[in-house]
C-alpha positions as CSV (number, residue, x, y, z in Angstrom):
1,M,-9.5,24.4,27.3
2,S,-11.1,24.7,23.9
3,G,-7.9,23.4,22.3
4,M,-8.2,20.1,24.1
5,Y,-11.9,20.0,23.1
6,Y,-11.1,20.4,19.4
7,K,-8.2,17.8,19.7
8,G,-10.6,15.3,21.3
9,L,-13.3,16.1,18.7
10,G,-10.8,15.6,15.9
11,F,-9.7,12.3,17.3
12,L,-13.3,11.1,17.6
13,V,-14.1,12.2,14.0
14,W,-10.9,10.5,12.7
15,K,-11.7,7.2,14.5
16,G,-15.3,7.3,13.3
17,V,-14.4,8.0,9.7
18,T,-11.7,5.3,9.6
19,W,-14.1,2.8,11.3
20,Y,-16.8,3.6,8.7
21,L,-14.5,3.3,5.7
22,R,-13.0,0.0,6.9
23,R,-16.5,-1.4,7.4
24,R,-17.6,-0.2,4.0
25,Y,-14.5,-0.8,1.9
26,G,-12.4,-3.3,3.8
27,S,-8.7,-2.8,3.4
28,A,-8.9,-0.3,0.6
29,P,-8.5,2.8,2.8
30,K,-5.1,1.4,3.9
31,K,-4.0,1.2,0.3
32,I,-5.4,4.6,-0.5
33,G,-3.7,6.1,2.6
34,A,-0.4,4.5,1.6
35,G,-0.7,5.9,-1.9
36,A,-1.6,9.4,-0.5
37,L,1.5,9.3,1.8
38,V,3.7,8.4,-1.1
39,A,2.2,11.1,-3.3
40,A,2.7,13.7,-0.5
41,A,6.3,12.6,0.0
42,I,7.0,13.0,-3.8
43,A,5.2,16.4,-3.8
44,A,7.3,17.6,-0.8
45,A,10.5,16.4,-2.5
46,I,9.6,18.3,-5.7
47,A,8.8,21.4,-3.8
48,I,12.1,21.3,-1.9
49,A,14.1,20.7,-5.1
50,Q,12.4,23.7,-6.8
51,R,12.9,25.9,-3.8
52,Q,16.6,25.0,-3.7
53,R,17.0,25.5,-7.4
54,S,15.3,29.0,-7.4
55,T,17.2,30.3,-4.3
56,P,20.2,32.3,-5.5
57,A,23.5,31.1,-3.9
């Protein structure tokens, strides 16, 4: 039961933060989010490449 509570609470916090940021900054959070997503994808690709290179075959 508490898992559903925290999931609902997280959803409400996420919606509240995104609403606030969009009111305050307009479309900038979308651009920041897209940039963060690209950065995370690049970091994941680098981590996978390093892991494959360091694993003995």
